[in-house]
C-alpha positions, 0 to 999 in steps of 0.5 A: 253741281254743288260741293260738298260740306266736307269739301267746304269745310276743307277748302275754307281751311286752306284758304284760312291758312293762306292757301287756295282751292279753285270754286270749280272743284269738289274735294269730296265729291262723289262719282258712280264708280266709288264704292261705299267711303270713296270719294274723288275730286270732282269738277263743278264746272268746265275748267280751263287748261292751266287753271290752277287748282289748288294751292297748298302753302308749307303751313299746310303740309303735315310733316313731322320733325325728323324727315323719315317716313316712320316719323310721319306715321307716328305723327299722323297717328298720334293727330288722328287719336286725339283729333288736333283741333287744327288738322281736323278739316283735313283729318276727318276725310282721311278713309276709315277703310284703306284699300291695303291688302291687309283688309282683303279676306282670307278667300281674297287673298287666295286668289293672289296665289303664286304671284309676286304678293302671294304671301300678304295676310289679313290682319286686325287694322289698328290706328297706327298701321291706318296711319302707315297706310296713309302715309304710304298711299299719300305721301309725297317723297321730296328731294330732299328725302323728306316725306309729307302729306299735301291736304287737298291734293292727297285726295285725288285718285290715280289716272290709270284705269279711272280717266286720263291724267288731268293735273301737274304739281310744281313747287315754288320757292316758297315752298307752296306747292301748286296743281293746275289743270294739264288739260280741259275739264268739263263738268262731272269730271273727275280730277286725276292725278299720275301716281306713277308712269314707272310702277308694275300692277304688283306694286300698285296692288301692294302700295295703293291697293288697286291694279289698272285694266290692261296694265303690265305686270312682270313675273319677278323670278329671284335669283334662287329660281334661276340658280334652282332651275340651272342645277336641276338642268345643267347639274350645276354644283356649288364648285363651279367657278363664275368669274372666280366665285362659286356658282351658288353665290349667284343666289345666295349674295345678298345682292343678287338681282331679282329678273323680270319677264313681261309679255312684251318683253319675256327674255330680257338680256338680263335674265337670259345671259344669267342663265347663260352664264351659269350653264356655260360654266357649268359645262366648261364651255362645251356646245351643250350650254345654249340647250342647257340655257333654253331647258333652263329658261323653260324650267323657270317658266314651267315651274312658275305657271304650275302656281297659276293653273285654275282658279286657287277659289271659286271666282263665281262664287266670291262673286255672287257673295258679299266679296268686293268684286274690286279685289277679285277683279284685281287679283284676276288681273295681276294673275293674268298679267304674270301668267301671260309673261310665263308663257311668253318666256317658254315660247321665246327660250326657242331662240336663245341661241340666236339671240345670245351668241356663245361670245356674248357671255364671255 
């Protein structure tokens, strides 16, 4: 296998600036799974575990004078507009059409109805918005609070749904970023990195534009949704007190929490106890509190499920036309995961009295 011209140019630029790119990887390769305009970092030969793949010196890290992400966005936009000579080998490889939800069609976005990202809208992509997408999907947030771009390293795709994570990233005393092979890599294999172990499907879709298969995604309920359910079931009023505060403050306070349910853990302590406290103080500790809490949770789940009944548009029609199949599949994965969480919650509420006895909410 041979490296691409674009990968060769970027590797040469890194070497010229004091960096290093392993000759056994192509920084701008293509794989059968890549759609038009997409590229991957590919192993050109077998690579042993522990081998240095990339070393990016401070001179090759793209930063802004200020440490904020907004400042970095404006710098990337400015450099891209003028195609600044020093950064050209890197800037020329940035994606022309990002994977942002902003470039989804109205029909594709309609598939997200009822999900956490159901309010996303499509819009024209300006140079600044393109720069914002580049920074959002490729930048690294350092411990000192600053944001930077790492040419070469930021071209690695996320391992989830594509391949087993293959790299580790470290920073030495000279602020040089070094990426090593975390396992043995075979010729033709994609070199990937793990973006985050803690982001759910909705967060991955918003930030990176993809949803991995078999990835958990919670249905997040706002404090307002929970309060509305308790109001409907337990006749909760704004005059009811919760530890000295009005019950309505639970929904209106800006610091009110968001409560998540997943199909693995549909009834978390935070969600269950929040509803129990609301209905308990509304009923002044009467024996109907647990029944009202269970009914309120069921109401929350049923209300959310109504948004998922049926497909908002004909998926078959979209799949048979020129719609992006990956976007359709990502939307379905997110909807299915959130629906599963609501169904599990509806089933779990039957055991609320056993899970939280009355003394747990006082």
